[in-house]
N, CA, C and O atoms as CSV, one atom per row, in Angstrom:
chain,resi,resn,atom,element,x,y,z
A,1,MET,N,N,-10.735,-4.948,-20.584
A,1,MET,CA,C,-10.350,-3.727,-19.878
A,1,MET,C,C,-8.926,-3.869,-19.356
A,1,MET,O,O,-8.544,-4.921,-18.843
A,2,THR,N,N,-8.159,-2.823,-19.489
A,2,THR,CA,C,-6.814,-2.817,-18.940
A,2,THR,C,C,-6.827,-2.031,-17.632
A,2,THR,O,O,-7.854,-1.488,-17.225
A,3,ILE,N,N,-5.685,-1.984,-16.995
A,3,ILE,CA,C,-5.531,-1.153,-15.803
A,3,ILE,C,C,-5.613,0.298,-16.261
A,3,ILE,O,O,-4.972,0.694,-17.234
A,4,ARG,N,N,-6.415,1.087,-15.543
A,4,ARG,CA,C,-6.545,2.515,-15.851
A,4,ARG,C,C,-6.055,3.327,-14.673
A,4,ARG,O,O,-6.531,3.161,-13.550
A,5,MET,N,N,-5.100,4.209,-14.930
A,5,MET,CA,C,-4.597,5.092,-13.875
A,5,MET,C,C,-4.972,6.522,-14.213
A,5,MET,O,O,-4.629,7.040,-15.276
A,6,TYR,N,N,-5.684,7.150,-13.287
A,6,TYR,CA,C,-6.052,8.553,-13.417
A,6,TYR,C,C,-5.048,9.372,-12.620
A,6,TYR,O,O,-4.814,9.110,-11.440
A,7,GLY,N,N,-4.460,10.363,-13.275
A,7,GLY,CA,C,-3.460,11.174,-12.606
A,7,GLY,C,C,-3.314,12.525,-13.285
A,7,GLY,O,O,-4.172,12.947,-14.060
A,8,ALA,N,N,-2.202,13.196,-12.977
A,8,ALA,CA,C,-1.897,14.499,-13.564
A,8,ALA,C,C,-0.379,14.659,-13.642
A,8,ALA,O,O,0.363,14.070,-12.856
A,9,ALA,N,N,0.061,15.459,-14.595
A,9,ALA,CA,C,1.496,15.650,-14.829
A,9,ALA,C,C,2.219,16.237,-13.620
A,9,ALA,O,O,3.405,15.972,-13.419
A,10,TRP,N,N,1.520,17.028,-12.821
A,10,TRP,CA,C,2.140,17.691,-11.671
A,10,TRP,C,C,2.198,16.799,-10.425
A,10,TRP,O,O,2.778,17.200,-9.416
A,11,CYS,N,N,1.615,15.613,-10.477
A,11,CYS,CA,C,1.473,14.737,-9.312
A,11,CYS,C,C,2.676,13.800,-9.162
A,11,CYS,O,O,2.892,12.931,-10.006
A,12,SER,N,N,3.451,13.973,-8.102
A,12,SER,CA,C,4.638,13.133,-7.900
A,12,SER,C,C,4.277,11.673,-7.633
A,12,SER,O,O,5.000,10.777,-8.071
A,13,ASP,N,N,3.182,11.414,-6.929
A,13,ASP,CA,C,2.760,10.030,-6.695
A,13,ASP,C,C,2.343,9.360,-8.007
A,13,ASP,O,O,2.553,8.160,-8.186
A,14,CYS,N,N,1.761,10.123,-8.910
A,14,CYS,CA,C,1.378,9.585,-10.217
A,14,CYS,C,C,2.622,9.210,-11.020
A,14,CYS,O,O,2.673,8.149,-11.642
A,15,LYS,N,N,3.618,10.086,-11.001
A,15,LYS,CA,C,4.867,9.809,-11.710
A,15,LYS,C,C,5.539,8.563,-11.149
A,15,LYS,O,O,6.069,7.750,-11.906
A,16,ARG,N,N,5.522,8.405,-9.820
A,16,ARG,CA,C,6.125,7.241,-9.188
A,16,ARG,C,C,5.406,5.966,-9.602
A,16,ARG,O,O,6.052,4.968,-9.920
A,17,ALA,N,N,4.074,5.987,-9.603
A,17,ALA,CA,C,3.298,4.812,-10.005
A,17,ALA,C,C,3.531,4.491,-11.484
A,17,ALA,O,O,3.646,3.320,-11.849
A,18,GLN,N,N,3.601,5.501,-12.325
A,18,GLN,CA,C,3.882,5.283,-13.750
A,18,GLN,C,C,5.250,4.632,-13.925
A,18,GLN,O,O,5.397,3.682,-14.695
A,19,LEU,N,N,6.234,5.135,-13.221
A,19,LEU,CA,C,7.583,4.581,-13.298
A,19,LEU,C,C,7.594,3.127,-12.835
A,19,LEU,O,O,8.253,2.282,-13.441
A,20,TYR,N,N,6.863,2.840,-11.759
A,20,TYR,CA,C,6.783,1.468,-11.267
A,20,TYR,C,C,6.159,0.556,-12.321
A,20,TYR,O,O,6.705,-0.506,-12.620
A,21,PHE,N,N,5.032,0.955,-12.879
A,21,PHE,CA,C,4.379,0.158,-13.923
A,21,PHE,C,C,5.324,-0.051,-15.108
A,21,PHE,O,O,5.433,-1.160,-15.631
A,22,ASP,N,N,5.997,1.007,-15.523
A,22,ASP,CA,C,6.908,0.914,-16.669
A,22,ASP,C,C,8.057,-0.057,-16.384
A,22,ASP,O,O,8.386,-0.889,-17.229
A,23,LYS,N,N,8.665,0.044,-15.207
A,23,LYS,CA,C,9.788,-0.836,-14.852
A,23,LYS,C,C,9.353,-2.294,-14.746
A,23,LYS,O,O,10.138,-3.203,-15.017
A,24,GLN,N,N,8.106,-2.513,-14.351
A,24,GLN,CA,C,7.593,-3.875,-14.191
A,24,GLN,C,C,6.909,-4.385,-15.467
A,24,GLN,O,O,6.354,-5.483,-15.484
A,25,ASN,N,N,6.955,-3.580,-16.530
A,25,ASN,CA,C,6.314,-3.933,-17.810
A,25,ASN,C,C,4.826,-4.238,-17.654
A,25,ASN,O,O,4.305,-5.180,-18.252
A,26,VAL,N,N,4.159,-3.432,-16.847
A,26,VAL,CA,C,2.722,-3.576,-16.631
A,26,VAL,C,C,1.994,-2.739,-17.680
A,26,VAL,O,O,2.282,-1.554,-17.846
A,27,ASP,N,N,1.062,-3.353,-18.379
A,27,ASP,CA,C,0.269,-2.659,-19.384
A,27,ASP,C,C,-0.834,-1.870,-18.672
A,27,ASP,O,O,-1.620,-2.438,-17.914
A,28,TYR,N,N,-0.884,-0.576,-18.919
A,28,TYR,CA,C,-1.898,0.270,-18.282
A,28,TYR,C,C,-2.235,1.439,-19.188
A,28,TYR,O,O,-1.473,1.789,-20.090
A,29,GLU,N,N,-3.377,2.029,-18.934
A,29,GLU,CA,C,-3.801,3.230,-19.639
A,29,GLU,C,C,-3.713,4.393,-18.663
A,29,GLU,O,O,-4.239,4.318,-17.553
A,30,TYR,N,N,-3.053,5.461,-19.072
A,30,TYR,CA,C,-2.921,6.649,-18.235
A,30,TYR,C,C,-3.899,7.710,-18.726
A,30,TYR,O,O,-3.930,8.030,-19.914
A,31,ILE,N,N,-4.689,8.247,-17.819
A,31,ILE,CA,C,-5.653,9.292,-18.160
A,31,ILE,C,C,-5.342,10.520,-17.315
A,31,ILE,O,O,-5.395,10.468,-16.087
A,32,ASP,N,N,-5.019,11.619,-17.978
A,32,ASP,CA,C,-4.673,12.869,-17.296
A,32,ASP,C,C,-5.956,13.628,-16.974
A,32,ASP,O,O,-6.683,14.042,-17.877
A,33,ILE,N,N,-6.224,13.805,-15.699
A,33,ILE,CA,C,-7.472,14.460,-15.283
A,33,ILE,C,C,-7.500,15.939,-15.643
A,33,ILE,O,O,-8.571,16.544,-15.691
A,34,ASP,N,N,-6.340,16.524,-15.893
A,34,ASP,CA,C,-6.308,17.937,-16.276
A,34,ASP,C,C,-6.727,18.142,-17.725
A,34,ASP,O,O,-7.007,19.268,-18.136
A,35,ASN,N,N,-6.772,17.062,-18.503
A,35,ASN,CA,C,-7.123,17.171,-19.915
A,35,ASN,C,C,-8.426,16.450,-20.265
A,35,ASN,O,O,-8.765,16.305,-21.440
A,36,ASP,N,N,-9.151,16.000,-19.242
A,36,ASP,CA,C,-10.349,15.203,-19.507
A,36,ASP,C,C,-11.377,15.441,-18.396
A,36,ASP,O,O,-11.226,14.934,-17.285
A,37,ASP,N,N,-12.418,16.212,-18.703
A,37,ASP,CA,C,-13.440,16.534,-17.702
A,37,ASP,C,C,-14.146,15.292,-17.173
A,37,ASP,O,O,-14.505,15.236,-15.997
A,38,LYS,N,N,-14.347,14.300,-18.030
A,38,LYS,CA,C,-14.981,13.057,-17.591
A,38,LYS,C,C,-14.101,12.326,-16.581
A,38,LYS,O,O,-14.610,11.685,-15.662
A,39,ALA,N,N,-12.791,12.420,-16.748
A,39,ALA,CA,C,-11.859,11.745,-15.844
A,39,ALA,C,C,-11.972,12.286,-14.422
A,39,ALA,O,O,-11.908,11.526,-13.456
A,40,ILE,N,N,-12.136,13.578,-14.300
A,40,ILE,CA,C,-12.286,14.180,-12.971
A,40,ILE,C,C,-13.531,13.619,-12.286
A,40,ILE,O,O,-13.513,13.330,-11.090
A,41,LYS,N,N,-14.605,13.470,-13.047
A,41,LYS,CA,C,-15.842,12.916,-12.486
A,41,LYS,C,C,-15.642,11.472,-12.027
A,41,LYS,O,O,-16.159,11.073,-10.984
A,42,VAL,N,N,-14.897,10.696,-12.800
A,42,VAL,CA,C,-14.616,9.302,-12.433
A,42,VAL,C,C,-13.837,9.251,-11.117
A,42,VAL,O,O,-14.156,8.465,-10.225
A,43,VAL,N,N,-12.819,10.096,-11.011
A,43,VAL,CA,C,-11.991,10.137,-9.800
A,43,VAL,C,C,-12.829,10.572,-8.599
A,43,VAL,O,O,-12.740,9.962,-7.533
A,44,ARG,N,N,-13.620,11.590,-8.751
A,44,ARG,CA,C,-14.461,12.067,-7.640
A,44,ARG,C,C,-15.483,11.024,-7.219
A,44,ARG,O,O,-15.740,10.855,-6.027
A,45,LYS,N,N,-16.064,10.329,-8.175
A,45,LYS,CA,C,-17.031,9.280,-7.843
A,45,LYS,C,C,-16.358,8.145,-7.064
A,45,LYS,O,O,-16.920,7.639,-6.093
A,46,ALA,N,N,-15.179,7.756,-7.482
A,46,ALA,CA,C,-14.450,6.669,-6.808
A,46,ALA,C,C,-13.987,7.062,-5.414
A,46,ALA,O,O,-13.799,6.202,-4.554
A,47,ASN,N,N,-13.801,8.363,-5.187
A,47,ASN,CA,C,-13.247,8.861,-3.922
A,47,ASN,C,C,-14.246,9.688,-3.118
A,47,ASN,O,O,-13.852,10.575,-2.360
A,48,LYS,N,N,-15.520,9.403,-3.278
A,48,LYS,CA,C,-16.588,10.042,-2.501
A,48,LYS,C,C,-16.510,11.570,-2.547
A,48,LYS,O,O,-16.580,12.249,-1.523
A,49,GLY,N,N,-16.363,12.084,-3.774
A,49,GLY,CA,C,-16.367,13.526,-3.978
A,49,GLY,C,C,-15.004,14.184,-3.912
A,49,GLY,O,O,-14.874,15.371,-4.214
A,50,ARG,N,N,-13.994,13.437,-3.524
A,50,ARG,CA,C,-12.651,14.022,-3.417
A,50,ARG,C,C,-11.843,13.757,-4.682
A,50,ARG,O,O,-12.036,12.752,-5.366
A,51,ARG,N,N,-10.957,14.660,-4.968
A,51,ARG,CA,C,-10.095,14.561,-6.155
A,51,ARG,C,C,-8.725,14.052,-5.703
A,51,ARG,O,O,-7.798,14.837,-5.504
A,52,ILE,N,N,-8.608,12.742,-5.546
A,52,ILE,CA,C,-7.374,12.131,-5.061
A,52,ILE,C,C,-6.748,11.331,-6.199
A,52,ILE,O,O,-7.399,10.491,-6.821
A,53,ILE,N,N,-5.474,11.608,-6.456
A,53,ILE,CA,C,-4.761,10.876,-7.503
A,53,ILE,C,C,-3.390,10.435,-6.989
A,53,ILE,O,O,-2.839,11.071,-6.091
A,54,PRO,N,N,-2.844,9.381,-7.532
A,54,PRO,CA,C,-3.424,8.548,-8.555
A,54,PRO,C,C,-4.565,7.677,-8.018
A,54,PRO,O,O,-4.518,7.187,-6.890
A,55,THR,N,N,-5.567,7.503,-8.838
A,55,THR,CA,C,-6.639,6.547,-8.595
A,55,THR,C,C,-6.509,5.506,-9.700
A,55,THR,O,O,-6.575,5.828,-10.886
A,56,ILE,N,N,-6.323,4.249,-9.289
A,56,ILE,CA,C,-6.023,3.189,-10.246
A,56,ILE,C,C,-7.103,2.121,-10.196
A,56,ILE,O,O,-7.401,1.564,-9.140
A,57,PHE,N,N,-7.683,1.845,-11.362
A,57,PHE,CA,C,-8.727,0.834,-11.508
A,57,PHE,C,C,-8.114,-0.423,-12.121
A,57,PHE,O,O,-7.399,-0.349,-13.121
A,58,PHE,N,N,-8.399,-1.575,-11.515
A,58,PHE,CA,C,-7.850,-2.841,-11.991
A,58,PHE,C,C,-8.916,-3.665,-12.692
A,58,PHE,O,O,-10.114,-3.424,-12.544
A,59,GLU,N,N,-8.454,-4.638,-13.455
A,59,GLU,CA,C,-9.352,-5.472,-14.267
A,59,GLU,C,C,-10.382,-6.220,-13.436
A,59,GLU,O,O,-11.462,-6.539,-13.933
A,60,ASP,N,N,-10.061,-6.506,-12.168
A,60,ASP,CA,C,-11.004,-7.239,-11.314
A,60,ASP,C,C,-12.043,-6.332,-10.658
A,60,ASP,O,O,-12.857,-6.792,-9.857
A,61,GLY,N,N,-12.015,-5.036,-11.000
A,61,GLY,CA,C,-12.976,-4.086,-10.452
A,61,GLY,C,C,-12.501,-3.372,-9.195
A,61,GLY,O,O,-13.181,-2.476,-8.696
A,62,SER,N,N,-11.351,-3.759,-8.685
A,62,SER,CA,C,-10.828,-3.104,-7.485
A,62,SER,C,C,-10.159,-1.784,-7.839
A,62,SER,O,O,-9.800,-1.535,-8.990
A,63,ILE,N,N,-10.001,-0.941,-6.815
A,63,ILE,CA,C,-9.422,0.388,-6.987
A,63,ILE,C,C,-8.382,0.606,-5.893
A,63,ILE,O,O,-8.611,0.272,-4.731
A,64,LEU,N,N,-7.243,1.167,-6.275
A,64,LEU,CA,C,-6.251,1.627,-5.297
A,64,LEU,C,C,-6.101,3.132,-5.467
A,64,LEU,O,O,-6.049,3.642,-6.587
A,65,VAL,N,N,-6.031,3.831,-4.347
A,65,VAL,CA,C,-5.886,5.287,-4.341
A,65,VAL,C,C,-4.593,5.635,-3.627
A,65,VAL,O,O,-4.365,5.220,-2.490
A,66,GLU,N,N,-3.754,6.398,-4.302
A,66,GLU,CA,C,-2.437,6.778,-3.784
A,66,GLU,C,C,-1.669,5.567,-3.239
A,66,GLU,O,O,-1.156,5.617,-2.121
A,67,PRO,N,N,-1.584,4.488,-4.013
A,67,PRO,CA,C,-0.908,3.296,-3.495
A,67,PRO,C,C,0.610,3.465,-3.456
A,67,PRO,O,O,1.196,4.198,-4.253
A,68,THR,N,N,1.218,2.771,-2.517
A,68,THR,CA,C,2.676,2.697,-2.472
A,68,THR,C,C,3.124,1.672,-3.504
A,68,THR,O,O,2.304,0.932,-4.046
A,69,ASN,N,N,4.426,1.628,-3.777
A,69,ASN,CA,C,4.942,0.602,-4.678
A,69,ASN,C,C,4.690,-0.785,-4.106
A,69,ASN,O,O,4.403,-1.721,-4.853
A,70,ALA,N,N,4.794,-0.927,-2.795
A,70,ALA,CA,C,4.546,-2.217,-2.148
A,70,ALA,C,C,3.089,-2.648,-2.345
A,70,ALA,O,O,2.819,-3.825,-2.582
A,71,GLU,N,N,2.159,-1.706,-2.250
A,71,GLU,CA,C,0.747,-2.027,-2.471
A,71,GLU,C,C,0.494,-2.420,-3.923
A,71,GLU,O,O,-0.293,-3.326,-4.198
A,72,LEU,N,N,1.167,-1.732,-4.857
A,72,LEU,CA,C,1.026,-2.096,-6.255
A,72,LEU,C,C,1.589,-3.490,-6.517
A,72,LEU,O,O,0.988,-4.289,-7.235
A,73,ALA,N,N,2.740,-3.768,-5.931
A,73,ALA,CA,C,3.368,-5.089,-6.106
A,73,ALA,C,C,2.454,-6.185,-5.566
A,73,ALA,O,O,2.272,-7.217,-6.213
A,74,ALA,N,N,1.880,-5.966,-4.386
A,74,ALA,CA,C,0.988,-6.962,-3.792
A,74,ALA,C,C,-0.235,-7.175,-4.672
A,74,ALA,O,O,-0.658,-8.313,-4.877
A,75,LYS,N,N,-0.802,-6.106,-5.189
A,75,LYS,CA,C,-1.988,-6.212,-6.031
A,75,LYS,C,C,-1.688,-6.972,-7.319
A,75,LYS,O,O,-2.515,-7.746,-7.803
A,76,LEU,N,N,-0.498,-6.742,-7.867
A,76,LEU,CA,C,-0.121,-7.361,-9.133
A,76,LEU,C,C,0.546,-8.727,-8.963
A,76,LEU,O,O,0.848,-9.404,-9.946
A,77,GLY,N,N,0.775,-9.126,-7.706
A,77,GLY,CA,C,1.415,-10.413,-7.446
A,77,GLY,C,C,2.895,-10.404,-7.767
A,77,GLY,O,O,3.461,-11.431,-8.141
A,78,LEU,N,N,3.530,-9.233,-7.620
A,78,LEU,CA,C,4.958,-9.094,-7.888
A,78,LEU,C,C,5.737,-9.000,-6.585
A,78,LEU,O,O,5.198,-8.628,-5.543
A,79,SER,N,N,7.007,-9.344,-6.667
A,79,SER,CA,C,7.836,-9.229,-5.450
A,79,SER,C,C,8.722,-8.009,-5.512
A,79,SER,O,O,9.485,-7.752,-4.581
């Protein structure tokens, strides 16, 4: 399993997280919730019924919701 990020094209926090992953050469899968009904269900389940993005699932089973770049760096062990 790779890192999976659920987001949407209109979401500025999603764009920021994508840019961070790209700049850090982090391999991830991006899933647009506006184009995938199952994705919306995954996001709502992870967020207790709320549709909060980006919701990012990591290989160790942990989840970050609307993380800052600093939170992403800490999770990935980057400085």
